C-alpha positions in Angstrom: -5.6 8.4 -19.3 -4.5 6.9 -22.6 -5.7 4.6 -25.2 -6.1 0.8 -25.4 -3.0 -0.8 -27.2 -2.9 -4.0 -29.2 -2.0 -5.9 -26.0 0.5 -8.1 -27.6 2.7 -10.0 -25.0 4.7 -13.2 -24.5 6.3 -14.9 -21.5 9.9 -13.7 -20.9 9.6 -11.0 -23.5 11.1 -8.4 -21.1 13.7 -10.3 -19.5 16.6 -8.1 -20.7 14.9 -5.0 -19.6 14.1 -6.5 -16.1 17.6 -8.0 -15.7 19.0 -4.3 -16.3 16.4 -2.7 -13.8 17.5 -5.1 -11.1 21.2 -4.3 -11.7 20.9 -0.7 -12.2 18.0 0.2 -9.9 18.3 -2.5 -7.2 20.0 -0.3 -4.6 17.1 2.3 -4.8 14.5 -0.5 -4.4 16.3 -1.8 -1.5 16.5 1.6 0.2 12.6 1.9 0.2 10.7 0.4 3.0 7.9 -0.9 0.9 9.0 -0.5 -2.8 6.3 -0.4 -5.3 6.9 -1.0 -9.0 4.3 -0.5 -11.7 4.1 -2.5 -14.8 2.1 -0.1 -17.0 0.2 -1.4 -19.9 1.1 -5.1 -19.4 -1.1 -6.3 -22.2 -3.6 -9.0 -22.8 -2.0 -11.4 -20.5 -0.2 -10.7 -17.1 2.9 -12.6 -17.7 5.2 -9.5 -17.7 4.0 -8.4 -14.3 4.3 -11.8 -12.8 7.9 -12.0 -14.1 8.8 -8.5 -13.0 7.9 -9.4 -9.4 10.0 -12.5 -9.5 13.1 -10.6 -11.0 12.8 -7.6 -8.8 12.7 -9.7 -5.7 16.1 -11.1 -6.5 17.4 -7.4 -5.7 14.7 -6.3 -3.3 12.8 -9.1 -1.4 10.0 -6.8 -0.2 9.2 -5.2 -3.6 5.6 -5.1 -4.7 4.4 -4.8 -8.3 1.0 -3.2 -9.5 0.0 -4.1 -13.0 -2.0 -1.4 -14.6 -4.2 -1.8 -17.8 -6.5 0.6 -19.4 -8.7 -2.2 -20.7 -10.9 -3.4 -17.8 -11.4 -6.8 -19.4 -7.6 -7.3 -19.3 -7.6 -6.4 -15.6 -10.4 -8.9 -14.9 -8.5 -11.7 -16.7 -5.3 -11.0 -14.7 -7.0 -10.9 -11.3 -6.7 -14.8 -10.7 -2.8 -14.3 -11.0 -2.9 -11.9 -7.9 -0.7 -13.1 -5.0 1.3 -11.7 -2.2 3.1 -8.6 -3.6 1.3 -8.6 -6.9 -2.0 -6.7 -7.7 -3.8 -5.5 -10.8 -5.6 -2.1 -11.3 -7.7 -0.4 -14.0 -6.1 2.7 -15.2 -3.7 4.5 -17.4 -0.9 7.3 -17.3 -2.5 8.6 -14.2 -1.0 5.5 -12.5 -3.6 4.8 -9.8 -2.3 3.0 -6.7 -3.6 2.4 -3.2 -3.7 6.1 -2.3 -3.2 9.3 -4.4 0.0 10.2 -2.5 1.7 6.7 -3.0 4.6 7.1 -5.3 6.3 4.2 -7.1 10.1 3.6 -7.1 9.8 2.2 -10.6 7.2 2.5 -13.5 8.0 0.3 -16.6 6.2 1.2 -19.7 7.2 -1.3 -22.4 5.8 -1.4 -26.0 3.1 1.4 -24.8 4.1 4.6 -26.4 5.2 2.8 -29.7 1.6 3.0 -30.5 1.2 6.7 -29.8 2.3 9.7 -32.0 5.7 11.1 -31.5 4.2 14.4 -30.3 2.6 12.7 -27.4 5.8 11.3 -25.8 7.0 14.4 -23.9 3.7 15.0 -22.1 3.4 11.3 -21.2 7.0 11.2 -20.0 6.3 14.3 -17.8 3.1 13.0 -16.3 4.8 9.6 -15.5 7.9 11.2 -14.0 5.7 13.4 -11.8 4.3 10.2 -10.2 7.7 8.7 -9.4 9.2 8.7 -5.8 12.3 11.1 -5.4 14.8 8.3 -6.3 12.3 6.6 -8.7 12.9 5.6 -12.3 10.7 5.4 -15.3 11.8 2.9 -18.0 10.1 3.4 -21.4 11.1 1.5 -24.5 10.3 -1.2 -27.2 11.4 -4.8 -27.9 10.6 -7.3 -30.4 7.9 -10.1 -30.0 10.2 -12.6 -28.2 12.6 -10.3 -26.5 15.8 -10.6 -28.5 16.0 -6.9 -29.2 15.4 -4.0 -26.9 15.9 -0.2 -26.7 14.7 1.7 -23.8 15.1 5.2 -22.1 15.6 5.6 -18.4 14.2 8.6 -16.9 14.2 10.2 -13.3 11.9 12.6 -11.8 13.9 15.4 -13.4 13.6 13.7 -17.1 15.5 11.5 -19.3 18.9 10.2 -18.3 20.1 7.4 -20.5 19.4 5.2 -23.6 20.1 1.4 -23.3 20.6 -0.9 -26.3 20.3 -4.6 -25.6 20.3 -7.7 -27.7 20.7 -11.5 -28.1 24.0 -11.0 -29.9 23.6 -14.3 -31.9 20.6 -12.9 -33.6 22.4 -9.6 -34.5 24.0 -9.0 -38.0 25.1 -5.5 -37.0 24.2 -3.0 -34.2 22.1 -0.8 -36.5 19.5 -3.8 -36.5 18.4 -2.3 -33.2 17.1 0.7 -35.0 13.7 -1.0 -35.7 13.2 -1.2 -31.8 14.0 2.5 -31.0 11.4 4.0 -28.6 8.9 6.5 -30.1 11.0 9.5 -29.2 13.9 8.3 -31.4 12.5 5.9 -34.1 11.6 8.7 -36.5 15.0 10.3 -35.8 17.2 7.7 -37.4 17.9 9.9 -40.3 21.3 11.9 -41.3 21.8 14.8 -39.2 20.3 13.3 -36.1 22.5 12.1 -33.1 21.0 8.6 -33.0 21.7 8.1 -36.6 25.3 9.2 -36.2 25.6 6.9 -33.0 24.2 3.9 -34.9 26.6 4.6 -37.9 29.6 4.6 -35.5 28.5 1.5 -33.9 28.3 -0.3 -37.1 31.8 0.9 -38.0 33.2 -0.2 -34.6 31.4 -3.6 -35.1 33.0 -4.0 -38.5 36.4 -3.0 -37.3 36.1 -5.6 -34.3 35.4 -8.4 -36.9 38.6 -10.3 -35.9 37.1 -10.8 -32.4 34.2 -12.8 -34.0 36.4 -15.8 -33.9 36.0 -15.5 -30.0 32.4 -15.1 -30.3 29.8 -12.4 -30.8 30.1 -11.4 -27.1 33.7 -10.5 -27.4 33.2 -8.7 -30.6 30.4 -6.7 -29.0 32.7 -5.7 -26.0 35.4 -4.6 -28.4 33.1 -2.5 -30.5 31.6 -0.9 -27.4 35.0 -0.2 -26.0 35.9 1.6 -29.3 32.7 3.6 -29.0 33.7 5.1 -25.8 36.3 7.3 -27.4 33.5 9.4 -28.9 30.2 8.6 -27.1 29.3 9.0 -23.4 28.9 5.2 -22.6 28.1 5.1 -19.0 28.2 1.5 -18.1 31.1 -1.0 -17.9 32.3 -4.3 -19.4 30.2 -6.3 -17.0 27.0 -5.0 -18.8 28.6 -5.1 -22.2 28.9 -8.9 -21.6 25.1 -9.1 -21.4 24.8 -7.7 -24.9 24.1 -4.1 -23.6 25.4 -0.7 -23.9 24.0 2.4 -22.1 24.6 5.9 -23.4 23.6 9.5 -21.9 20.3 10.8 -23.3 21.8 14.1 -24.1 24.1 12.6 -26.7 21.2 11.0 -28.6 18.4 13.3 -27.9 16.5 14.5 -31.2 18.2 17.6 -32.5 20.9 17.4 -29.8 18.5 18.7 -27.2 
């Protein structure tokens, strides 16, 4: 189920997303006896699936990764990279695993829905969330070509939970530069009157007010700006994540139309 995407990929492109997954979802992966993670739509080369296995195993040594691609030629090209804990399968949003009843603890769909219409997002989210294990997580979002700027939505079986903004801070002029990497559900909503527009506006203002902290580095400026944001926005993470150039906000605060 789905369409063949452009397949653009690069080594280390999803490192920020993977690092967040290991920190935020590592406990759930460890609780599972044989946790299965899916790299959905890994692209023309299997680098992101290979890297996901290595990074997840820092948090859950028994994790397995299944790379799924809708283009059978890409699956054939990836097969030589299979190893213990890493396999590749032909498929799409139906998420084919070893058995129809097997449910992944994690599905990561990076830079996939970017190439779909906005109207398709809700149905795809619902279909993927229905495939999750009870304590599973779907990560769906977008990043630039070399992984400097990311925005992703985290969803549980019940639906969307949070939105995370992550960046290599040295490359960022202002937080609203991340708007170009908003996931499909939000990218067309960055207009006056929409919550995500208001959030990025307030983030830019907090960033400007934190300019004196720039003398201590972009990281300290980011931390101060996020701390100021917490007065008006439901930021759910702490300074240990802010130091990584991240901030995570409740989905309900940024959802289109406030719903």
